[in-house]
DOZA-600854 format. One record per residue (C-alpha): x negated, y, z; chain. Coordinates in steps of 0.2 Angstrom, whole numbers, plus 5000, padded with zeros to 4 digits. Layout:
% residues N
+------+------+------+--------+
!    x !    y !    z ! cadena !
+------+------+------+--------+
!    X !    Y !    Z !      A !
...
+------+------+------+--------+
This chain:
% residues 297
+------+------+------+--------+
!    x !    y !    z ! cadena !
+------+------+------+--------+
! 5030 ! 4997 ! 4944 !      A !
! 5016 ! 4988 ! 4935 !      A !
! 5020 ! 4973 ! 4924 !      A !
! 5012 ! 4957 ! 4928 !      A !
! 4996 ! 4953 ! 4918 !      A !
! 4997 ! 4941 ! 4904 !      A !
! 4987 ! 4928 ! 4914 !      A !
! 4999 ! 4928 ! 4929 !      A !
! 5011 ! 4914 ! 4929 !      A !
! 5029 ! 4919 ! 4934 !      A !
! 5037 ! 4906 ! 4945 !      A !
! 5054 ! 4899 ! 4942 !      A !
! 5069 ! 4907 ! 4951 !      A !
! 5072 ! 4892 ! 4961 !      A !
! 5055 ! 4894 ! 4969 !      A !
! 5059 ! 4911 ! 4977 !      A !
! 5072 ! 4914 ! 4990 !      A !
! 5077 ! 4931 ! 4996 !      A !
! 5080 ! 4937 ! 5014 !      A !
! 5090 ! 4953 ! 5016 !      A !
! 5096 ! 4960 ! 5032 !      A !
! 5110 ! 4972 ! 5033 !      A !
! 5115 ! 4985 ! 5046 !      A !
! 5129 ! 4997 ! 5043 !      A !
! 5125 ! 4997 ! 5024 !      A !
! 5130 ! 5011 ! 5012 !      A !
! 5141 ! 5006 ! 4997 !      A !
! 5126 ! 5008 ! 4986 !      A !
! 5116 ! 4996 ! 4997 !      A !
! 5130 ! 4983 ! 4995 !      A !
! 5130 ! 4985 ! 4976 !      A !
! 5111 ! 4982 ! 4976 !      A !
! 5113 ! 4966 ! 4986 !      A !
! 5127 ! 4960 ! 4975 !      A !
! 5116 ! 4963 ! 4959 !      A !
! 5102 ! 4954 ! 4967 !      A !
! 5113 ! 4939 ! 4972 !      A !
! 5118 ! 4937 ! 4954 !      A !
! 5101 ! 4931 ! 4949 !      A !
! 5092 ! 4925 ! 4965 !      A !
! 5095 ! 4913 ! 4979 !      A !
! 5093 ! 4917 ! 4997 !      A !
! 5102 ! 4922 ! 5013 !      A !
! 5110 ! 4939 ! 5017 !      A !
! 5111 ! 4941 ! 5036 !      A !
! 5123 ! 4955 ! 5042 !      A !
! 5119 ! 4964 ! 5059 !      A !
! 5134 ! 4975 ! 5057 !      A !
! 5149 ! 4974 ! 5069 !      A !
! 5161 ! 4972 ! 5054 !      A !
! 5158 ! 4960 ! 5040 !      A !
! 5153 ! 4968 ! 5024 !      A !
! 5157 ! 4953 ! 5012 !      A !
! 5172 ! 4942 ! 5012 !      A !
! 5167 ! 4924 ! 5012 !      A !
! 5152 ! 4914 ! 5016 !      A !
! 5143 ! 4917 ! 4999 !      A !
! 5138 ! 4932 ! 4989 !      A !
! 5136 ! 4925 ! 4972 !      A !
! 5121 ! 4914 ! 4973 !      A !
! 5116 ! 4919 ! 4991 !      A !
! 5123 ! 4913 ! 5008 !      A !
! 5131 ! 4927 ! 5018 !      A !
! 5130 ! 4926 ! 5037 !      A !
! 5138 ! 4939 ! 5048 !      A !
! 5131 ! 4940 ! 5066 !      A !
! 5145 ! 4952 ! 5071 !      A !
! 5133 ! 4964 ! 5080 !      A !
! 5116 ! 4971 ! 5080 !      A !
! 5104 ! 4956 ! 5085 !      A !
! 5089 ! 4965 ! 5079 !      A !
! 5078 ! 4963 ! 5063 !      A !
! 5068 ! 4948 ! 5070 !      A !
! 5083 ! 4937 ! 5075 !      A !
! 5092 ! 4941 ! 5058 !      A !
! 5077 ! 4937 ! 5048 !      A !
! 5074 ! 4921 ! 5058 !      A !
! 5092 ! 4915 ! 5055 !      A !
! 5089 ! 4917 ! 5036 !      A !
! 5071 ! 4909 ! 5036 !      A !
! 5077 ! 4894 ! 5046 !      A !
! 5091 ! 4891 ! 5033 !      A !
! 5079 ! 4893 ! 5018 !      A !
! 5066 ! 4881 ! 5026 !      A !
! 5080 ! 4868 ! 5030 !      A !
! 5085 ! 4868 ! 5012 !      A !
! 5067 ! 4864 ! 5007 !      A !
! 5068 ! 4871 ! 4989 !      A !
! 5059 ! 4888 ! 4989 !      A !
! 5040 ! 4890 ! 4989 !      A !
! 5040 ! 4908 ! 4992 !      A !
! 5051 ! 4920 ! 5003 !      A !
! 5053 ! 4938 ! 4999 !      A !
! 5060 ! 4950 ! 5012 !      A !
! 5070 ! 4965 ! 5008 !      A !
! 5077 ! 4980 ! 5017 !      A !
! 5094 ! 4985 ! 5012 !      A !
! 5088 ! 5003 ! 5007 !      A !
! 5073 ! 4998 ! 4997 !      A !
! 5076 ! 4998 ! 4978 !      A !
! 5066 ! 4987 ! 4966 !      A !
! 5064 ! 4985 ! 4947 !      A !
! 5071 ! 4970 ! 4938 !      A !
! 5061 ! 4955 ! 4941 !      A !
! 5052 ! 4961 ! 4957 !      A !
! 5054 ! 4945 ! 4967 !      A !
! 5046 ! 4934 ! 4954 !      A !
! 5032 ! 4947 ! 4951 !      A !
! 5027 ! 4948 ! 4969 !      A !
! 5028 ! 4929 ! 4971 !      A !
! 5017 ! 4928 ! 4955 !      A !
! 5004 ! 4939 ! 4962 !      A !
! 5005 ! 4929 ! 4979 !      A !
! 5001 ! 4913 ! 4969 !      A !
! 4987 ! 4921 ! 4959 !      A !
! 4979 ! 4929 ! 4974 !      A !
! 4981 ! 4913 ! 4984 !      A !
! 4972 ! 4903 ! 4971 !      A !
! 4956 ! 4914 ! 4976 !      A !
! 4961 ! 4916 ! 4994 !      A !
! 4969 ! 4900 ! 5000 !      A !
! 4971 ! 4908 ! 5018 !      A !
! 4983 ! 4922 ! 5011 !      A !
! 4998 ! 4923 ! 5023 !      A !
! 5008 ! 4938 ! 5017 !      A !
! 5007 ! 4949 ! 5002 !      A !
! 5016 ! 4966 ! 5001 !      A !
! 5017 ! 4979 ! 4988 !      A !
! 5009 ! 4996 ! 4988 !      A !
! 5023 ! 5007 ! 4996 !      A !
! 5026 ! 5025 ! 4990 !      A !
! 5038 ! 5037 ! 4998 !      A !
! 5056 ! 5039 ! 4990 !      A !
! 5055 ! 5058 ! 4990 !      A !
! 5037 ! 5063 ! 4985 !      A !
! 5030 ! 5047 ! 4977 !      A !
! 5015 ! 5048 ! 4989 !      A !
! 5007 ! 5032 ! 4996 !      A !
! 5010 ! 5028 ! 5014 !      A !
! 4992 ! 5028 ! 5022 !      A !
! 4986 ! 5026 ! 5039 !      A !
! 4975 ! 5039 ! 5046 !      A !
! 4964 ! 5025 ! 5053 !      A !
! 4963 ! 5014 ! 5038 !      A !
! 4951 ! 5013 ! 5023 !      A !
! 4955 ! 5001 ! 5008 !      A !
! 4945 ! 4985 ! 5007 !      A !
! 4947 ! 4974 ! 4992 !      A !
! 4944 ! 4956 ! 4994 !      A !
! 4949 ! 4953 ! 4975 !      A !
! 4953 ! 4965 ! 4961 !      A !
! 4971 ! 4963 ! 4965 !      A !
! 4971 ! 4962 ! 4984 !      A !
! 4968 ! 4975 ! 4997 !      A !
! 4966 ! 4967 ! 5015 !      A !
! 4977 ! 4976 ! 5028 !      A !
! 4978 ! 4975 ! 5047 !      A !
! 4997 ! 4975 ! 5045 !      A !
! 5010 ! 4977 ! 5032 !      A !
! 5029 ! 4981 ! 5032 !      A !
! 5041 ! 4967 ! 5028 !      A !
! 5051 ! 4976 ! 5015 !      A !
! 5046 ! 4968 ! 4998 !      A !
! 5034 ! 4956 ! 5007 !      A !
! 5031 ! 4939 ! 5000 !      A !
! 5026 ! 4924 ! 5012 !      A !
! 5025 ! 4906 ! 5007 !      A !
! 5036 ! 4894 ! 5016 !      A !
! 5021 ! 4883 ! 5020 !      A !
! 5013 ! 4898 ! 5029 !      A !
! 5030 ! 4902 ! 5038 !      A !
! 5030 ! 4884 ! 5044 !      A !
! 5012 ! 4885 ! 5051 !      A !
! 5012 ! 4902 ! 5059 !      A !
! 5030 ! 4902 ! 5065 !      A !
! 5045 ! 4913 ! 5065 !      A !
! 5047 ! 4931 ! 5070 !      A !
! 5046 ! 4937 ! 5088 !      A !
! 5064 ! 4940 ! 5093 !      A !
! 5059 ! 4948 ! 5110 !      A !
! 5053 ! 4964 ! 5100 !      A !
! 5070 ! 4966 ! 5092 !      A !
! 5064 ! 4979 ! 5079 !      A !
! 5048 ! 4989 ! 5079 !      A !
! 5031 ! 4980 ! 5077 !      A !
! 5040 ! 4963 ! 5072 !      A !
! 5031 ! 4962 ! 5056 !      A !
! 5015 ! 4968 ! 5064 !      A !
! 5015 ! 4955 ! 5077 !      A !
! 5018 ! 4941 ! 5065 !      A !
! 5003 ! 4947 ! 5054 !      A !
! 4992 ! 4947 ! 5069 !      A !
! 4998 ! 4930 ! 5074 !      A !
! 4994 ! 4924 ! 5057 !      A !
! 4977 ! 4932 ! 5057 !      A !
! 4973 ! 4923 ! 5073 !      A !
! 4975 ! 4907 ! 5064 !      A !
! 4963 ! 4912 ! 5051 !      A !
! 4975 ! 4919 ! 5038 !      A !
! 4974 ! 4936 ! 5029 !      A !
! 4987 ! 4949 ! 5025 !      A !
! 4987 ! 4963 ! 5013 !      A !
! 4995 ! 4972 ! 4998 !      A !
! 4992 ! 4972 ! 4980 !      A !
! 4990 ! 4988 ! 4969 !      A !
! 4998 ! 4979 ! 4955 !      A !
! 5015 ! 4981 ! 4962 !      A !
! 5023 ! 4996 ! 4969 !      A !
! 5040 ! 5000 ! 4977 !      A !
! 5048 ! 5016 ! 4983 !      A !
! 5054 ! 5015 ! 5001 !      A !
! 5059 ! 5027 ! 5014 !      A !
! 5051 ! 5023 ! 5031 !      A !
! 5062 ! 5031 ! 5045 !      A !
! 5072 ! 5046 ! 5042 !      A !
! 5059 ! 5057 ! 5034 !      A !
! 5041 ! 5062 ! 5035 !      A !
! 5030 ! 5076 ! 5041 !      A !
! 5012 ! 5080 ! 5034 !      A !
! 4997 ! 5082 ! 5045 !      A !
! 4983 ! 5086 ! 5034 !      A !
! 4983 ! 5072 ! 5020 !      A !
! 4992 ! 5060 ! 5031 !      A !
! 5010 ! 5056 ! 5032 !      A !
! 5019 ! 5054 ! 5049 !      A !
! 5036 ! 5045 ! 5048 !      A !
! 5050 ! 5052 ! 5058 !      A !
! 5061 ! 5039 ! 5066 !      A !
! 5078 ! 5040 ! 5074 !      A !
! 5077 ! 5044 ! 5092 !      A !
! 5081 ! 5027 ! 5099 !      A !
! 5067 ! 5019 ! 5088 !      A !
! 5054 ! 5028 ! 5099 !      A !
! 5060 ! 5017 ! 5114 !      A !
! 5055 ! 5001 ! 5104 !      A !
! 5039 ! 5009 ! 5097 !      A !
! 5032 ! 5013 ! 5114 !      A !
! 5039 ! 4998 ! 5124 !      A !
! 5033 ! 4985 ! 5111 !      A !
! 5016 ! 4993 ! 5109 !      A !
! 5013 ! 4991 ! 5128 !      A !
! 5020 ! 4973 ! 5127 !      A !
! 5008 ! 4969 ! 5113 !      A !
! 4993 ! 4976 ! 5123 !      A !
! 4995 ! 4961 ! 5134 !      A !
! 4992 ! 4948 ! 5119 !      A !
! 4975 ! 4942 ! 5116 !      A !
! 4977 ! 4939 ! 5098 !      A !
! 4981 ! 4958 ! 5094 !      A !
! 4965 ! 4966 ! 5088 !      A !
! 4956 ! 4979 ! 5099 !      A !
! 4955 ! 4991 ! 5085 !      A !
! 4974 ! 4991 ! 5083 !      A !
! 4976 ! 4993 ! 5102 !      A !
! 4964 ! 5008 ! 5102 !      A !
! 4970 ! 5017 ! 5086 !      A !
! 4988 ! 5015 ! 5088 !      A !
! 4987 ! 5019 ! 5107 !      A !
! 4979 ! 5036 ! 5102 !      A !
! 4992 ! 5039 ! 5089 !      A !
! 5006 ! 5036 ! 5101 !      A !
! 4998 ! 5046 ! 5115 !      A !
! 4996 ! 5061 ! 5104 !      A !
! 5014 ! 5059 ! 5097 !      A !
! 5021 ! 5059 ! 5115 !      A !
! 5014 ! 5077 ! 5117 !      A !
! 5017 ! 5085 ! 5100 !      A !
! 5031 ! 5075 ! 5090 !      A !
! 5046 ! 5080 ! 5101 !      A !
! 5042 ! 5099 ! 5098 !      A !
! 5041 ! 5097 ! 5079 !      A !
! 5056 ! 5086 ! 5075 !      A !
! 5075 ! 5087 ! 5076 !      A !
! 5082 ! 5079 ! 5092 !      A !
! 5065 ! 5080 ! 5099 !      A !
! 5071 ! 5080 ! 5117 !      A !
! 5081 ! 5064 ! 5114 !      A !
! 5065 ! 5056 ! 5106 !      A !
! 5054 ! 5061 ! 5120 !      A !
! 5066 ! 5053 ! 5133 !      A !
! 5066 ! 5037 ! 5123 !      A !
! 5047 ! 5037 ! 5122 !      A !
! 5047 ! 5039 ! 5141 !      A !
! 5059 ! 5025 ! 5144 !      A !
! 5050 ! 5014 ! 5132 !      A !
! 5034 ! 5017 ! 5141 !      A !
! 5041 ! 5013 ! 5158 !      A !
! 5049 ! 4997 ! 5152 !      A !
! 5034 ! 4992 ! 5143 !      A !
! 5023 ! 4994 ! 5158 !      A !
! 5036 ! 4983 ! 5168 !      A !
! 5037 ! 4971 ! 5153 !      A !
! 5056 ! 4974 ! 5152 !      A !
! 5063 ! 4965 ! 5137 !      A !
! 5081 ! 4972 ! 5137 !      A !
! 5087 ! 4978 ! 5121 !      A !
! 5098 ! 4993 ! 5117 !      A !
+------+------+------+--------+
């Protein structure tokens, strides 16, 4: 990960709050959360059936167990509401339990957010450049070309929430995450909603993280296709069809991702493990998306 430039002002710890969502975490995931909580404030929300920490606090962070999987959006909203109610933090940094960051990452991404926002006051969310855990390749959409708005900022149609920094002022203006989506496209929908209000979202090449998206990847040409657990395909197909109905979702996304999902429906089940289970979830998600069914598994 690149160090911050000398002219980048590092915010104080009290200005940054972390949001970490747990779901059946490994022992290493819990150790990582414990280490982060020794230095940073924030909220850990647990979607596991059993509590993973004993007590209401993990060092400097508040721990909230939902005693069941309520979805990523609801868990993040529980944490964000608590942080906004405290009124201390200027920036919120979202973490996945399985992402790993170098020392000082939350302050660095917040520092770049502040620096870029000084040039782009309509900045809504800033993410890192994401590279794969296994191959160190950058995740890159087959339909996207990088467009720099400043030397430190690449505008993107959508970014993943892991490692993402958002100011509390923007969260208050744009609103919380859409809990009806449960998991897939939650961060995408929020980004589109922010853009409909005149904001921009993107990533900085100055900060990189290693992150595993899904269970693995396959390569088609120079592009990386993430492989998800079979049940996730239900949400991908259902939620995409739900988003098609929303006027603020860009036409380009609807067309490009629609083509991608249509192609995957016909080839992906034949090239991945548990392909038949994945295909059945794609079909169920399509059916429920067409009927606007919001039931979650």
